[in-house]
N, C-alpha and C positions, 0 to 999 in steps of 0.2 A: 195230910195237907190237902186242902181243897184245890180244885182246878183253878179257881180265881187266884188263890194265894201263890200257886205255882207259876202262873203267868206273870204276876206282879214281880216275883223274885227273879224270873228269867229276864224280864225287861229291865230291871234295875241293875243287874250284874255288870253290863258294859259301862254304865255310868259310875258304878262304884269302883271298878278297875281304873277308869280314867282319873277319878278323883284321887285314888291312892297314888297313882303314878305322878299326878301333878304335885301332891304333897312331897313325894320323894324328890322330885326335881327341885322344889323350893328348898328343901333341906340341903340338897347338894350345893345349890347356889349360896346358901347361907354359910356353909362350911368353907367354901372357897374364899370367903372374905377373911377367914382367920388363918389361912395357910399362906406362907411366904413363898411365892414362886421364885424361880431363878431370874434375877434381874441381869440383863445384859447391857453392855455399854453401847447402845445404839447400833450402828452398823460396823463397829470395830471388829476386825478379824485378827487372828493371831499373826504376828510378824512372820514373814516368809523366812524359812531356814534355807541356808545354802550349804553345799558340801564343804567340808574342812579342806582347805587348800594346802595343808601340811606346813603352814607357817606359824601355827600356834606353838608356844613354849610354856609349859607349866612352871609355876614358881614366880611369876611376875609380882613386883611389890605393889602395895596399896599406895596410890597416888592420884592426884587430880591434874597434875601437869606431866604429860608424857615427854615433852620436848624441853631440853635444857635451854637456858637463855641465849646461849651462843649457837644453837642449832640453826643451820641455814634452811630457808624456805619461808613461804608465806604463812603467817600466823593463822590459826584456826581454833575456834572454840565450838564444841558440840554440847548441846544441852537438851534435856527433854525429860520424859517420865517413863517409868515402868509400871504397867498396870496389867490386870488379868482380864480375860474375857468376861468374867463376872465383875461387875463394876467395883472400882476402888483401887487406889494406888497400892503398890507393894513396897512396904518398908523393908529395908535391909536386903534387897535383892543385890546380888553380886553382878556388877557390870564390868566386864574386862575388855580392854581395847588393845589392839596391836596393829602396826602398819609399816609400810615401807617409808624410807626417808625421802628427801627431796631429789634423790638420784634413782629412786626405784629399788633400793636395796633394803632388805630386812636384816636386822641384827640377829645373827644365829648363835652368837656366843654369850651375849649378855641380855640386858633388858632395856636397851635404848628404844624409845617409842613403844613401850609396853607397860601396862599397869592396869590395876583394877580399883574399883571403889564400891561402896555400899550406898544404896539409895537412902535418902533421908525419910522423915516421917510422912512426907507427901509423895514419896516415890520418885523424887527428882534426882538427877545426876547432872554433873557439869565437868567437862574435861577440856584441858587446854593442850594443844598440840600444834602441828604444822600440816599444811596441805601436802599429801604424799604425791610422788610422781608415779606414773604407771609402771607396773612391774610385770615382766614375763608374760606378755600377751593379754594382760588384764587392763581394764580401765582403772583410773584412780579410785581408790576406795579405802575405807577404814574398816578393819575386821572387828567384830564384836561377839562376845559370848555372854549371855544373860541367864542367870539362874536364881530362882526364888528358893528359899529354904525348903528342902524336902521334895522338890519338883525336878523333873528332867530339865537339863540346860538347853538353851537355844543358841546355835551358832549361825551367824548371819554376816552380812557386809553392807556398809552404808556407802552410797554412791553420790557423786556430784551431778547436779543438773546440767544439761546442755553439754556434757562431755562427749565429743565425737567418738571416743573409744568405747562408750557404753554399748553401742550397737554391735561391736566386735567382741565384747567380753561374753564368753559362753555362760557365765554365772549371773550376769546382770539381770535384775528384775526391776521394772519401773517403780513398783511399790516400795523399793528400798532406797529411793532417791531422797536425800536430805533437802530440806528447805534452807537455802542460804541467802544471806544478805550481807552487803558490805559493812565492815566494822573498822574502827580505828586500827590500822596496822595489819588488816587481813580480812578474814571472813568469819561470820557467826552463822552456825548451822543448828538446826533443830531436828530431832527425830524422836518419836515416841514409840517405845517398844510395847507390844501387847503380847502377853504370854497366854498359852492355853491352860490357864489356871484359874 
């Protein structure tokens, strides 16, 4: 190789390396367009879990109405959805509710004010019950356990807004407060569960 050819090759090498890197970068960008990234549901975070307060009883029946027609207390309906951190409703998720009655007492021998249901194709649930009274140092709340097929379950509690006992409840978390509005004969509440799934 002549001295002139050597100098030309040496001067061209950095440009060739930069050109190859640029092509590789373009190829990477092109491939990204064909890969499906993990889509998340905006700013949704998984629903906060709370410790089991030992009031859960296994074996509750499938039902959408927890309270009998003659049960004392203000009527309450709770509705919402179950979805995962990755976007999309979860069909067939088991949503189980249990709560104290209008006197703050849990049924420990039967399944009064206890029951579960499965979410529909849009991940929706709807339960009819009564507003519970505060029980044993806790604010008024409705317990819930949510589980998607093949995934770990979530145990949590749903609270009422503007309840003065919320600040004294050691388990209360503001993000677990339901949105409530007056409804004929009682209250309508909404809460959307988000699972880490």
